[in-house]
Structure formats: structure tokens, C-alpha cells
SERO-4910 file (N, C-alpha, C, O; in steps of 0.05 Angstrom, whole numbers):
BEGIN
 pado doro    nc1    nc2    nc3   cac1   cac2   cac3    cc1    cc2    cc3    oc1    oc2    oc3
  Met    A    813   1712   2375    811   1704   2350    806   1672   2353    822   1660   2366
  Pro    A    778   1656   2338    778   1629   2341    798   1612   2335    816   1615   2318
  Tyr    A    795   1590   2354    820   1567   2354    824   1561   2324    846   1554   2318
  Arg    A    802   1564   2301    802   1547   2279    816   1564   2263    835   1557   2249
  Arg    A    806   1591   2266    832   1609   2252    854   1614   2255    869   1627   2240
  Ile    A    861   1603   2280    894   1606   2288    906   1577   2284    931   1578   2283
  Leu    A    894   1551   2281    905   1540   2273    912   1536   2240    932   1526   2231
  Ala    A    896   1545   2228    893   1550   2196    911   1571   2196    927   1564   2178
  Asp    A    918   1591   2204    938   1606   2199    967   1596   2203    985   1601   2187
  Asn    A    971   1583   2221    992   1570   2238   1002   1551   2216   1023   1553   2203
  Leu    A    984   1534   2215    989   1507   2196    997   1528   2166   1020   1527   2158
  Thr    A    983   1540   2157    993   1555   2133   1013   1567   2131   1022   1563   2108
  Lys    A   1023   1577   2140   1044   1597   2147   1068   1584   2151   1089   1594   2144
  Phe    A   1066   1557   2166   1083   1535   2177   1093   1526   2145   1116   1528   2137
  Arg    A   1068   1515   2128   1075   1507   2105   1088   1517   2088   1106   1506   2075
  Lys    A   1076   1551   2086   1097   1567   2062   1123   1572   2065   1139   1571   2047
  Leu    A   1131   1581   2102   1156   1584   2105   1170   1559   2100   1195   1559   2099
  Glu    A   1157   1539   2097   1177   1514   2093   1177   1507   2070   1192   1488   2068
  Lys    A   1165   1513   2045   1159   1512   2017   1160   1486   2011   1176   1474   1997
  Ile    A   1135   1477   2025   1122   1450   2023   1092   1447   2016   1079   1466   2026
  Ser    A   1077   1428   2002   1053   1427   2006   1038   1416   2019   1046   1403   2039
  Gln    A   1006   1419   2013    993   1404   2028   1001   1373   2031   1006   1362   2052
  Ser    A   1000   1360   2003   1010   1335   1994   1025   1327   2010   1019   1308   2023
  Glu    A   1055   1343   2013   1076   1337   2035   1073   1331   2061   1084   1312   2073
  Ile    A   1053   1349   2071   1047   1347   2097   1030   1324   2102   1034   1312   2124
  Ser    A   1014   1317   2088    990   1297   2083   1008   1269   2087   1007   1254   2107
  Leu    A   1025   1268   2065   1039   1243   2078   1061   1239   2097   1068   1216   2103
  Arg    A   1070   1257   2105   1086   1261   2125   1070   1258   2160   1078   1245   2178
  Ser    A   1052   1271   2160   1033   1272   2178   1011   1252   2185    998   1251   2206
  Asp    A   1007   1229   2154    982   1215   2163    954   1233   2166    936   1227   2181
  Val    A    955   1252   2151    929   1269   2155    921   1275   2120    936   1286   2103
  Ser    A    900   1267   2117    890   1272   2082    894   1300   2073    885   1321   2083
  Val    A    908   1296   2051    901   1320   2035    878   1335   2039    884   1359   2044
  Tyr    A    858   1331   2039    825   1338   2036    818   1362   2066    810   1384   2069
  Thr    A    831   1333   2090    831   1344   2111    848   1369   2117    837   1383   2135
  Ile    A    872   1380   2107    893   1391   2104    879   1416   2101    874   1432   2118
  Ser    A    870   1415   2067    850   1432   2056    832   1445   2066    831   1468   2059
  Leu    A    810   1434   2089    794   1441   2105    802   1453   2121    795   1477   2121
  Ile    A    823   1444   2143    834   1462   2165    846   1488   2154    840   1506   2170
  Glu    A    859   1496   2138    870   1515   2124    845   1535   2114    847   1560   2115
  Arg    A    824   1523   2105    802   1538   2097    784   1548   2115    766   1564   2111
  Gln    A    792   1532   2144    772   1536   2163    743   1519   2164    727   1526   2181
  Gln    A    737   1503   2152    720   1489   2144    715   1460   2157    702   1445   2144
  Thr    A    724   1451   2180    723   1428   2194    736   1435   2222    754   1451   2224
  Asn    A    725   1422   2240    733   1418   2272    749   1389   2270    744   1366   2264
  Val    A    771   1404   2277    796   1381   2280    794   1364   2309    794   1375   2331
  Thr    A    794   1335   2305    801   1324   2322    828   1321   2341    850   1322   2331
  Leu    A    824   1318   2367    856   1314   2381    875   1296   2367    900   1299   2368
  Asp    A    860   1274   2353    888   1256   2347    901   1275   2323    925   1280   2321
  Ile    A    885   1283   2307    897   1300   2280    917   1326   2289    936   1332   2275
  Leu    A    912   1340   2314    923   1357   2324    943   1351   2334    958   1370   2334
  Glu    A    955   1324   2348    969   1316   2358    991   1303   2335   1015   1301   2341
  Arg    A    980   1296   2310    993   1279   2283   1007   1312   2270   1029   1313   2259
  Leu    A    991   1333   2272   1001   1354   2255   1023   1366   2280   1041   1375   2266
  Ala    A   1029   1371   2305   1043   1379   2318   1066   1356   2313   1088   1362   2303
  Cys    A   1062   1333   2318   1090   1318   2322   1099   1317   2290   1116   1300   2287
  Tyr    A   1093   1329   2268   1101   1325   2237   1117   1359   2239   1138   1362   2226
  Thr    A   1109   1378   2251   1120   1402   2249   1140   1413   2272   1153   1434   2271
  Gly    A   1138   1389   2299   1157   1394   2317   1152   1408   2337   1166   1413   2357
  Leu    A   1123   1418   2328   1110   1443   2355   1094   1434   2373   1093   1409   2369
  Thr    A   1079   1440   2392   1063   1417   2417   1034   1432   2403   1033   1448   2383
  Val    A   1018   1425   2414    992   1425   2407    984   1451   2410    976   1464   2391
  Pro    A    985   1460   2434    986   1490   2453    999   1508   2430    987   1528   2422
  Glu    A   1022   1501   2423   1031   1520   2402   1018   1537   2376   1017   1560   2368
  Leu    A   1010   1508   2367    990   1508   2342    968   1525   2347    962   1541   2329
  Leu    A    953   1524   2374    931   1539   2380    937   1566   2384    918   1582   2384
  Thr    A    967   1577   2389    970   1601   2394    972   1624   2368    981   1621   2346
  Glu    A    964   1642   2377    956   1667   2352    987   1670   2345   1004   1669   2363
  Asn    A    993   1674   2319   1013   1690   2310   1046   1670   2317   1068   1681   2315
  Phe    A   1044   1643   2325   1069   1630   2342   1085   1624   2326   1109   1629   2333
  Val    A   1079   1608   2296   1093   1603   2271   1111   1625   2257   1134   1622   2249
  Lys    A   1093   1650   2256   1101   1677   2246   1124   1684   2272   1148   1681   2266
  Asp    A   1120   1690   2293   1127   1698   2306   1158   1681   2321   1173   1688   2339
  Asn    A   1157   1658   2308   1177   1640   2326   1194   1626   2301   1213   1610   2305
  Phe    A   1185   1634   2277   1200   1611   2254   1229   1604   2255   1239   1583   2249
  Arg    A   1245   1631   2267   1275   1627   2257   1280   1610   2281   1298   1594   2279
  Lys    A   1264   1610   2308   1276   1592   2328   1264   1561   2317   1277   1541   2322
  Leu    A   1241   1561   2304   1237   1536   2296   1262   1521   2276   1273   1499   2280
  Ala    A   1265   1539   2257   1282   1529   2242   1305   1514   2247   1311   1495   2233
  Thr    A   1324   1522   2276   1337   1515   2288   1336   1484   2303   1355   1468   2307
  Lys    A   1304   1480   2311   1299   1458   2321   1313   1433   2321   1303   1414   2333
***
């Protein structure tokens, strides 16, 4: 699976499981709502800087954000971090 799709899936799943909006992620990660939307729709290439900000906000590492089904398979573990 392409990394763009994996990132989109993991970010979307994280957001839905945490019941937060794209705006909330934007405010806390300092990534624009527009960029969050593009990421979730797989319509942009993400810079390392943005990946690092998203990782910091979600409590995941960059490799975890780019691991297929990571959020879905590890959500219970993530919730206790």
C-alpha cells in the first residue's frame, strides 16, 4: 500500500477513534486544516516537518504513522500512553 494512503488511513482512524475534528488536530499540531484535509484525501505529499508535528501531536512515531493499520491494531495500547 502506498505511504500516502497509509498515512491518510492512520490519521483518519486516529481522529475518529479520539472523536476529534480536523480543526482540533490543526490547532494542536500547527498544521493547517486544509493540509489535514489533503492528507486524509491522499492529495498531497507531506514534508518531514509535517510528519514530525503529526507524530508529536498523536503520540506516535513517524514510522508508526507510516505503518499499515497501526492505529487500528494498536488503539487500546495508544489510549493508555
